[in-house]
BAROVO-261738 format. One record per residue (C-alpha): residue in three letters; x, y, z. Coordinates in steps of 0.5 Angstrom, whole numbers, padded with zeros to 4 digits, always signed. Layout:
ALAXYZ
...
end
This chain:
MET-0006-0074-0051
ALA-0007-0067-0047
VAL-0014-0066-0044
GLN-0018-0062-0048
PRO-0022-0057-0043
PRO-0030-0057-0044
ILE-0032-0051-0049
GLY-0036-0045-0047
ARG-0035-0038-0045
ALA-0028-0038-0046
HIS-0027-0031-0042
ASP-0032-0031-0037
ALA-0029-0032-0030
ASP-0035-0035-0027
ALA-0036-0040-0033
ILE-0028-0042-0033
LEU-0029-0043-0025
ASP-0034-0047-0026
ARG-0031-0051-0031
ILE-0025-0052-0026
ILE-0029-0054-0021
HIS-0032-0060-0025
HIS-0026-0062-0029
ILE-0019-0060-0026
ASP-0018-0067-0023
LYS-0018-0069-0031
PHE-0011-0066-0031
ALA-0008-0070-0025
VAL-0001-0071-0026
LYS+0002-0078-0023
GLY+0006-0077-0017
GLU+0003-0070-0015
HIS-0002-0072-0010
VAL-0006-0066-0011
ASP-0012-0067-0006
PHE-0018-0065-0011
ASP-0023-0066-0006
ILE-0021-0060-0002
LEU-0019-0056-0008
LYS-0026-0056-0011
TYR-0029-0055-0005
THR-0024-0049-0003
LEU-0025-0046-0010
ARG-0033-0047-0009
SER-0033-0043-0003
ALA-0029-0037-0005
GLY-0031-0037-0012
ALA-0037-0034-0016
SER-0040-0041-0018
SER-0047-0041-0016
HIS-0047-0049-0015
ASP-0047-0052-0008
ALA-0042-0057-0006
ALA-0043-0064-0006
PRO-0046-0067+0001
SER-0040-0072+0000
ILE-0035-0067-0001
VAL-0037-0063+0005
ASN-0038-0068+0010
TYR-0031-0071+0008
LEU-0028-0064+0009
LEU-0032-0063+0016
LYS-0030-0069+0018
SER-0023-0070+0016
LYS-0020-0063+0016
PRO-0024-0058+0021
VAL-0022-0052+0018
PHE-0028-0050+0014
SER-0035-0048+0016
ALA-0041-0050+0013
GLY-0046-0045+0009
VAL-0040-0040+0008
THR-0043-0034+0004
GLU-0037-0029+0004
PRO-0030-0031+0002
ASP-0025-0032+0008
PRO-0018-0030+0006
GLU-0015-0035+0012
LYS-0020-0041+0010
LEU-0018-0040+0002
VAL-0011-0040+0004
ARG-0011-0046+0008
GLY-0015-0050+0003
LEU-0010-0049-0002
LEU-0005-0050+0002
LEU-0008-0057+0004
ALA-0010-0058-0003
PHE-0003-0058-0005
GLN+0001-0060+0001
TYR+0003-0067-0002
THR+0006-0064-0009
PRO+0013-0064-0010
SER+0013-0056-0011
PHE+0010-0056-0004
LYS+0015-0060-0001
ASP+0021-0057-0004
ALA+0019-0050-0002
PHE+0017-0052+0005
ASP+0024-0056+0006
LYS+0028-0049+0003
ILE+0025-0045+0009
ASP+0031-0046+0014
SER+0027-0044+0020
PRO+0024-0050+0024
ASP+0020-0046+0028
LEU+0017-0042+0022
GLN+0015-0049+0019
GLU+0012-0051+0025
LEU+0007-0045+0025
ILE+0005-0046+0018
ARG+0003-0053+0020
GLN-0001-0050+0026
PHE-0004-0046+0021
MET-0006-0051+0016
ALA-0009-0055+0022
GLY-0014-0050+0023
ARG-0011-0045+0028
SER-0012-0038+0026
ILE-0006-0033+0024
ALA-0007-0029+0030
GLY-0007-0035+0034
VAL-0001-0038+0031
LEU+0003-0031+0032
SER+0001-0031+0039
ALA+0004-0037+0041
ALA+0011-0035+0038
ASP+0016-0031+0042
GLY+0015-0024+0042
PRO+0011-0019+0037
VAL+0014-0023+0031
GLY+0018-0028+0034
CYS+0020-0034+0030
TRP+0018-0031+0023
GLY+0023-0026+0024
ALA+0029-0030+0025
ARG+0034-0028+0021
VAL+0040-0033+0018
ASP+0045-0029+0015
GLY+0048-0034+0011
THR+0054-0030+0008
PRO+0060-0034+0006
ALA+0066-0035+0011
GLU+0071-0029+0010
PRO+0076-0030+0004
SER+0082-0034+0005
GLY+0087-0037+0000
ASP+0089-0034-0007
ALA+0082-0035-0010
LEU+0079-0029-0007
PRO+0082-0022-0006
LEU+0082-0019+0001
ILE+0079-0012+0001
TYR+0079-0009+0008
GLU+0073-0005+0011
ASP+0077-0001+0016
PRO+0084+0003+0016
GLU+0087-0001+0021
LYS+0086-0007+0016
THR+0082-0012+0021
LYS+0075-0012+0018
LYS+0075-0016+0012
MET+0069-0015+0006
GLN+0065-0021+0005
VAL+0066-0024-0002
TRP+0063-0030-0006
CYS+0064-0033-0013
ASP+0057-0034-0016
ASP+0053-0034-0023
PHE+0048-0028-0022
GLU+0041-0029-0024
ASN+0036-0023-0022
TRP+0030-0024-0018
GLY+0025-0023-0025
LEU+0030-0029-0028
THR+0030-0025-0034
VAL+0038-0023-0033
LYS+0044-0028-0032
THR+0051-0026-0032
ASP+0057-0029-0029
PRO+0061-0023-0025
VAL+0068-0025-0023
MET+0066-0024-0016
THR+0060-0021-0012
PHE+0062-0016-0006
MET+0058-0014+0000
PRO+0061-0008+0003
THR+0059-0005+0010
THR+0063+0001+0010
VAL+0065+0007+0006
VAL+0072+0005+0007
GLY+0071-0002+0004
ILE+0067+0001-0002
GLN+0073+0006-0003
ASN+0078+0000-0003
LEU+0074-0004-0007
VAL+0074+0001-0013
LYS+0081+0002-0012
TYR+0082-0006-0013
ALA+0077-0005-0019
ILE+0082+0000-0022
GLN+0088-0004-0021
HIS+0085-0010-0024
ASP+0081-0006-0030
ARG+0074-0009-0027
ARG+0068-0005-0028
VAL+0064-0004-0022
ARG+0056-0005-0022
CYS+0051-0005-0016
ALA+0045-0010-0016
GLY+0038-0008-0013
PHE+0034-0012-0009
ARG+0028-0016-0011
HIS+0023-0013-0016
SER+0028-0013-0022
TRP+0028-0014-0030
SER+0032-0010-0034
TYR+0039-0011-0036
MET+0043-0006-0031
TYR+0047-0011-0028
ALA+0055-0013-0028
GLY+0057-0016-0034
THR+0061-0022-0035
ASN+0068-0021-0031
ASP+0065-0015-0028
ILE+0065-0014-0020
LEU+0058-0014-0017
VAL+0056-0010-0011
SER+0051-0013-0006
PHE+0048-0009+0000
VAL+0044-0015+0002
SER+0047-0022+0004
ARG+0047-0027-0001
ARG+0042-0031+0003
GLU+0037-0025+0003
ALA+0039-0023-0004
THR+0037-0030-0007
HIS+0033-0034-0002
VAL+0025-0034-0004
PRO+0021-0034+0001
ASN+0024-0028+0004
CYS+0022-0026+0011
ILE+0024-0019+0012
SER+0017-0016+0014
PHE+0017-0020+0020
GLN+0025-0018+0022
PRO+0026-0014+0028
ASP+0030-0008+0027
GLU+0037-0008+0025
PHE+0038-0001+0022
ASN+0042+0004+0026
LYS+0045-0002+0030
PRO+0052+0000+0034
GLY+0058-0003+0030
GLY+0053-0005+0024
SER+0054-0003+0017
GLU+0055+0004+0016
LEU+0050+0003+0010
LYS+0044+0001+0014
ARG+0043+0008+0018
ILE+0038+0013+0018
GLU+0040+0020+0021
LEU+0035+0025+0021
LEU+0039+0032+0021
GLY+0038+0038+0025
GLU+0033+0043+0025
ASP+0039+0048+0023
ASP+0040+0044+0016
LEU+0034+0044+0012
SER+0032+0044+0005
ALA+0031+0050+0001
ASP+0023+0050+0002
GLY+0024+0048+0009
LYS+0023+0041+0009
ARG+0027+0036+0015
LEU+0033+0032+0011
CYS+0034+0025+0013
LYS+0041+0022+0011
VAL+0040+0015+0009
GLY+0044+0009+0007
VAL+0043+0005+0001
ALA+0043-0001+0004
ILE+0037+0001+0008
THR+0030-0003+0006
ASN+0024+0000+0005
GLU+0021-0004+0011
ASP+0027-0001+0015
PHE+0025+0006+0013
ARG+0017+0004+0014
ARG+0019+0002+0021
TRP+0023+0008+0023
ALA+0018+0013+0021
VAL+0012+0009+0024
GLN+0016+0009+0031
ASN+0018+0016+0031
ASN+0012+0018+0028
LYS+0014+0025+0026
HIS+0017+0025+0019
VAL+0015+0021+0013
LEU+0017+0020+0006
PRO+0011+0023+0002
VAL+0011+0018-0003
ASP+0014+0011-0004
VAL+0014+0005-0008
ILE+0009-0001-0005
LEU+0015-0006-0004
VAL+0018-0006+0002
GLU+0023-0011+0000
ALA+0027-0006-0004
THR+0033-0002-0002
VAL+0033+0006-0002
GLY+0039+0005-0006
GLY+0036+0001-0011
VAL+0029+0005-0011
ASN+0033+0012-0013
ALA+0038+0009-0018
ALA+0032+0006-0022
ILE+0028+0013-0021
CYS+0022+0009-0018
HIS+0015+0012-0016
GLY+0009+0012-0012
ALA+0002+0015-0014
GLY-0002+0021-0014
LEU-0002+0027-0019
ARG+0001+0031-0014
HIS+0007+0027-0013
GLN+0014+0026-0017
THR+0018+0020-0017
VAL+0022+0018-0011
SER+0028+0021-0014
ASP+0025+0028-0014
LEU+0026+0028-0006
VAL+0033+0027-0006
GLU+0037+0033-0004
ARG+0044+0030-0003
VAL+0048+0024-0006
ASN+0054+0021-0003
TYR+0058+0017-0007
VAL+0065+0014-0008
ASP+0068+0016-0015
CYS+0072+0013-0020
ASN+0078+0014-0017
GLY+0076+0011-0010
ILE+0075+0018-0007
CYS+0069+0020-0003
ARG+0065+0026-0006
GLU+0058+0029-0005
VAL+0053+0032-0010
ARG+0049+0038-0007
ASP+0048+0043-0013
PRO+0040+0043-0015
GLU+0042+0042-0022
GLN+0047+0037-0021
ILE+0042+0033-0017
LYS+0037+0032-0023
ALA+0043+0028-0026
ALA+0046+0025-0020
ALA+0039+0022-0016
GLY+0037+0018-0022
CYS+0044+0016-0025
PHE+0043+0008-0025
GLY+0050+0007-0022
LEU+0054+0011-0027
LEU+0056+0016-0022
GLY+0060+0011-0018
VAL+0058+0007-0012
VAL+0053+0011-0008
THR+0053+0010-0001
HIS+0048+0015+0002
VAL+0042+0019+0000
THR+0039+0025+0003
LEU+0032+0026+0003
ARG+0027+0031+0004
LEU+0021+0029+0009
ASP+0014+0031+0010
GLU+0011+0032+0017
MET+0008+0025+0019
SER+0000+0025+0016
TYR-0005+0019+0017
ALA-0008+0016+0011
GLN-0016+0015+0011
MET-0016+0009+0006
LEU-0022+0006+0003
PRO-0020+0001-0002
VAL-0026-0002-0005
LYS-0028-0007-0011
GLU-0032-0004-0016
ASP-0035-0006-0023
VAL-0029-0006-0028
VAL-0034-0002-0032
THR-0035+0004-0027
ALA-0028+0003-0024
ILE-0025+0006-0030
PRO-0031+0008-0035
PRO-0029+0005-0042
PRO-0029+0011-0048
GLN-0035+0008-0051
VAL-0040+0002-0049
LYS-0038-0002-0055
ASP-0031-0002-0052
VAL-0033-0007-0047
PRO-0031-0014-0049
GLY-0037-0019-0050
ASP-0035-0024-0044
LEU-0035-0018-0039
MET-0042-0015-0042
ASN-0045-0022-0042
GLY-0050-0022-0036
SER-0047-0016-0033
TRP-0051-0010-0031
LEU-0050-0006-0038
GLU-0054-0012-0042
LYS-0060-0011-0037
THR-0060-0004-0036
HIS-0064+0001-0041
PRO-0059+0005-0045
ASN-0061+0012-0042
LYS-0059+0009-0035
VAL-0053+0006-0037
ALA-0051+0013-0040
ALA-0053+0016-0033
LYS-0049+0011-0029
LEU-0043+0012-0033
ALA-0043+0019-0033
GLN-0043+0019-0025
ALA-0037+0014-0026
GLN-0033+0018-0030
THR-0034+0024-0025
ALA-0032+0019-0019
PHE-0026+0017-0023
GLU-0024+0024-0025
ARG-0025+0026-0018
ARG-0020+0020-0015
ALA-0015+0021-0021
VAL-0014+0029-0020
GLY-0016+0030-0013
ASP-0014+0024-0009
TYR-0007+0024-0005
TYR-0006+0017-0008
SER-0009+0014-0014
GLU-0009+0006-0016
TRP-0013+0002-0020
CYS-0012-0006-0021
TRP-0016-0011-0025
PHE-0014-0018-0025
THR-0015-0022-0031
TYR-0022-0024-0033
GLN-0025-0021-0026
ARG-0032-0017-0027
GLU-0029-0013-0021
ALA-0023-0008-0021
TRP-0020-0006-0014
VAL-0020+0001-0013
ASN-0015+0004-0008
THR-0015+0012-0007
TRP-0015+0016-0001
ASN-0013+0022+0002
THR-0009+0024+0008
VAL-0010+0028+0015
LYS-0006+0031+0020
GLU-0010+0029+0026
GLU-0007+0022+0029
ALA-0013+0021+0033
GLY-0016+0014+0031
ALA-0010+0011+0027
GLU-0009+0004+0027
GLU-0003-0001+0025
TYR-0005-0003+0018
PRO-0004-0008+0016
LYS-0004-0011+0023
MET+0002-0017+0024
PRO-0003-0023+0023
SER-0005-0020+0016
VAL+0002-0019+0014
ALA+0003-0026+0016
LEU-0003-0028+0011
GLN+0000-0024+0006
TRP+0007-0028+0007
LEU+0003-0034+0006
GLN-0001-0032+0000
GLY+0006-0030-0004
TRP+0009-0037-0002
LEU+0003-0041-0004
GLY+0003-0037-0010
ASN+0010-0039-0012
VAL+0008-0046-0010
MET+0002-0047-0014
SER+0006-0044-0020
GLN+0011-0049-0020
CYS+0007-0055-0019
TRP+0006-0060-0025
LEU-0002-0059-0025
PHE-0001-0051-0026
GLN+0003-0053-0032
ALA-0002-0058-0035
ILE-0008-0053-0034
PRO-0010-0048-0040
ASP-0007-0041-0039
ASN-0014-0038-0038
TRP-0015-0043-0032
LYS-0009-0041-0029
ALA-0011-0033-0030
THR-0018-0035-0027
LEU-0015-0038-0021
ILE-0010-0033-0019
GLY-0015-0027-0020
MET-0020-0031-0016
ALA-0015-0032-0010
SER-0012-0025-0011
MET-0019-0021-0011
SER-0021-0026-0005
VAL-0016-0023+0000
LEU-0016-0016-0002
PRO-0020-0011+0003
ASN-0026-0009+0001
ALA-0027-0004+0006
ASP-0034-0001+0008
LYS-0031+0005+0013
ASP-0025+0009+0013
ILE-0018+0005+0015
LYS-0014+0011+0018
THR-0007+0009+0019
SER+0000+0012+0019
LEU+0002+0015+0012
PRO+0008+0010+0011
ASN+0003+0004+0013
ALA-0002+0006+0007
LEU+0004+0007+0002
HIS+0006+0000+0004
PHE+0000-0003+0004
ARG+0002-0010+0001
ARG+0008-0014+0004
CYS+0011-0020+0002
ILE+0009-0019-0005
GLN+0016-0021-0007
ASN+0015-0028-0005
MET+0012-0030-0012
ARG+0016-0028-0018
VAL+0013-0025-0024
ARG+0014-0022-0030
ASP+0012-0014-0031
MET+0012-0009-0037
GLU+0011-0002-0035
PHE+0010+0005-0039
GLU+0009+0012-0037
ILE+0004+0015-0041
PRO+0004+0023-0041
LEU-0003+0026-0040
PRO-0004+0032-0045
PRO-0008+0038-0042
SER-0015+0037-0042
PRO-0019+0041-0048
GLU-0024+0043-0043
ASP-0019+0045-0037
PRO-0012+0046-0039
SER-0010+0046-0031
LYS-0013+0039-0031
PRO-0010+0032-0035
ASP-0014+0029-0040
LEU-0016+0023-0037
SER-0019+0020-0043
VAL-0012+0018-0045
ALA-0011+0014-0039
GLN-0018+0010-0040
ARG-0016+0008-0047
ALA-0010+0005-0045
TRP-0013+0001-0039
TRP-0019-0001-0044
ASP-0013-0003-0049
VAL-0010-0008-0045
ILE-0017-0011-0043
ASN-0019-0012-0050
ILE-0012-0015-0052
VAL-0013-0020-0046
TYR-0020-0022-0049
SER-0018-0022-0056
TYR-0014-0029-0054
GLN-0018-0035-0056
LYS-0013-0039-0054
GLY-0008-0038-0049
CYS-0008-0032-0044
PRO-0001-0029-0043
MET-0003-0024-0038
ARG-0004-0029-0032
LEU-0004-0024-0026
CYS-0006-0017-0027
MET-0006-0010-0030
GLU-0005-0004-0025
MET-0005+0004-0026
ARG-0003+0009-0022
ILE-0004+0017-0024
MET+0002+0021-0022
GLY+0006+0027-0023
ASP+0012+0029-0028
SER+0019+0029-0026
ASP+0025+0034-0026
ILE+0030+0028-0026
LEU+0033+0028-0033
MET+0033+0021-0034
ALA+0026+0020-0031
PRO+0021+0017-0036
GLN+0016+0022-0033
TYR+0021+0028-0035
GLY+0018+0034-0038
ASN+0010+0031-0038
GLY+0008+0038-0034
LYS+0003+0039-0029
ALA-0002+0034-0033
GLY+0002+0029-0030
THR+0003+0021-0032
ALA-0001+0015-0033
SER+0004+0010-0030
ILE+0001+0003-0033
GLU+0003-0004-0032
VAL+0002-0011-0034
LEU+0004-0017-0030
THR+0004-0025-0031
VAL+0006-0031-0027
GLU+0011-0036-0029
ASP+0010-0043-0029
PHE+0017-0047-0029
THR+0018-0047-0036
GLY+0017-0039-0036
PRO+0012-0035-0039
GLY+0013-0037-0046
ASP+0013-0033-0053
GLU+0006-0031-0052
TRP+0008-0026-0047
LYS+0013-0023-0051
GLU+0008-0022-0057
PHE+0003-0020-0052
THR+0008-0014-0049
GLN+0009-0012-0056
ARG+0002-0011-0058
VAL+0001-0007-0051
ALA+0007-0003-0052
ASP+0004-0002-0060
ALA-0003+0000-0057
TRP+0001+0005-0051
MET+0006+0008-0056
LYS+0000+0012-0060
TYR-0001+0016-0054
GLY+0005+0021-0055
TYR+0003+0028-0057
LYS+0006+0035-0059
ALA+0005+0040-0053
ALA+0003+0047-0054
ASP+0011+0049-0054
GLY+0012+0044-0060
SER+0016+0039-0056
LYS+0014+0032-0057
LYS+0011+0028-0051
GLN+0012+0020-0052
PRO+0010+0014-0048
ARG+0017+0011-0045
PRO+0018+0005-0041
HIS+0020+0004-0034
TRP+0027+0003-0034
ALA+0027-0002-0028
LYS+0022-0007-0032
GLU+0022-0011-0038
TRP+0023-0007-0045
LYS+0029-0008-0048
GLY+0027-0014-0053
LEU+0021-0009-0055
THR+0020-0005-0062
LEU+0018+0002-0061
ASN+0016+0006-0066
GLU+0019+0001-0071
GLN+0026+0001-0068
PRO+0029-0003-0063
ALA+0028+0000-0056
VAL+0035+0002-0054
GLN+0035+0005-0061
PHE+0029+0009-0060
LEU+0030+0011-0053
ARG+0037+0013-0055
ASN+0036+0017-0061
ASP+0029+0019-0060
ALA+0025+0019-0054
TYR+0031+0021-0049
LYS+0036+0024-0055
LEU+0035+0031-0051
GLN+0035+0028-0044
ILE+0041+0024-0045
SER+0045+0030-0048
GLU+0043+0034-0042
PHE+0045+0028-0037
LYS+0052+0028-0040
ARG+0053+0035-0040
VAL+0051+0035-0032
MET+0055+0029-0031
GLY+0061+0032-0034
SER+0060+0039-0030
ILE+0060+0034-0023
GLY+0066+0031-0026
MET+0070+0038-0027
GLU+0069+0039-0020
HIS+0071+0032-0017
LYS+0076+0031-0022
TRP+0074+0026-0027
MET+0071+0025-0034
LEU+0066+0022-0037
GLU+0070+0017-0040
ASP+0072+0015-0033
LEU+0065+0013-0032
SER+0064+0009-0038
LYS+0071+0005-0036
ARG+0069+0004-0029
PHE+0061+0004-0028
SER+0058+0002-0034
ASN+0055-0004-0037
SER+0053-0007-0044
LEU+0046-0003-0044
TRP+0049+0003-0042
ASP+0055+0003-0047
GLU+0049+0002-0052
MET+0045+0007-0049
LEU+0050+0013-0048
TRP+0057+0011-0051
THR+0056+0008-0058
GLU+0062+0006-0061
SER+0061+0012-0067
GLU+0061+0017-0061
PRO+0067+0020-0058
HIS+0067+0020-0050
GLU+0065+0027-0048
LYS+0071+0030-0043
end
């Protein structure tokens, strides 16, 4: 019989943590060997519980595990991570994850940290600035031989053979499984040309795979050819140490697709920006290092994740934050690709770029994108933990769930003072959302505080520092790795879902910075402030909600829409009396619109977009049907924020292409049908027209793209059976 947790305040984080500390050992699973004494003391030290640890536990820990300090009043991220590592070190999930680390040196560094050595001390003992943490094991298969695998040459002289393997495919988010006939890893443009010609000869479709964060159905189907721009090990192995790896881009004799070339001052964009030609295999971590080292030019906006390729970020029309910023694809000036005939082509026309820079791989195999860069600037970061009610004020006080209200300042403060404080909070929120260069808010399930990360930039370098420093990056790596260990253990499976969410939320908030003074750092560091987040798999649904102009000032957005969308999620989360489908967090970023034809932000205008997402952590049985039901409820709530603009056009919330959306019902229609026939109807028509104009110049037709570079999703979205292919 399952253990029933004690009944109490079901959704109050402090109360849940108290129940966890007192009762988690009742969920002990035979053979797991969780050290509950260490686990309880770690949670008690880092969490919000007011109870003191039992003296016997303190004495035991201080004697046998000299890694804690008595009388700790503030959470220490290193102690929290160390304590959790020690608590779970004898579980099968820990052993399995530890054994999969193929670097003995990295394993030894983890042991040293667990034994009480600081992260900085561990790294100082390594060889060089990143040392063994950065050891790269290629892990790619041997060169093809025999009749089973084809020989695709990567050079005209036919001396270099392309790497190829035959594996079933499963994406990082574990939402898509396919059986491509083969996976190739090209490193030259000639190689890609030869691969496309091979596909023509054998009547195969070709699809390129993104790297890491991925949930949607954009991959090669059964019997199609899959292209990966990173090695098999890098693409599939968790954990990944890319944040510690030495530079490998621009390597003499290395991959042509992993190069960064700053073009000359005689080759500028129309608005005078410097241009940079970037291979699609370059990762965001590569580009971050390049920009910081050169300290002259920078992408003004990017995704947070460093474990992603430039090609993948642009193909799926990804984005960063800040009302003044469009998507990353909007920064593309030129696109180089291999077309459906195996010929190298380039797109430069500004109107054609609006299709080519966000084409989901349908144009062909993109080899390089040329990006517009800004001059280097320096972020003045001041991330803070703020009461969730004042971080993003609710539309009305009654919108605050009871478990957040109980015991809070709202309950203890006179209504007049509540109104004054919320008015002050509203002013601060609007200032951040409209005026700041970067604006992001994050709320972890059941937590009383939100994490607010908004900042501006300056041109002056004086006082700038590396951020996060390598010890912090190492700790972030350990946090992600540990999260995966915990989510895959039997204990995590056994405990109630609201306990899971509370543990994750408490741990996550404990390690996020709460600055009392500015952190000044290079813009690329600020954009990529969190590293290694891909080591813990999550599920993710994101929508781009158009913000209407404010009735009071049409030059600004009506931010009440963003506020209502935010509090919709909080109230849906608290509505679950049993279970907790959102076990991780909600994140919102305010951003601009987009000129890319198939972008979900397209046409939103100067009022911009609320980019908002919900995430959960899977245990080894998956997120369950509750996640599907939850995401549908959230989508239903967000879809009501469509509106009719002054020009009569419909502005509708639309999902991020790269996230989870295919199984949803939107406006009472299956998602694909709604997007194809309603939300993107005009955009799809224009997208196909512009793609057709590229084909006219490059001597191919739309039906050639469908035959060579599409998949089942895009067949359904763009080329239905009842619709003839446009020539």
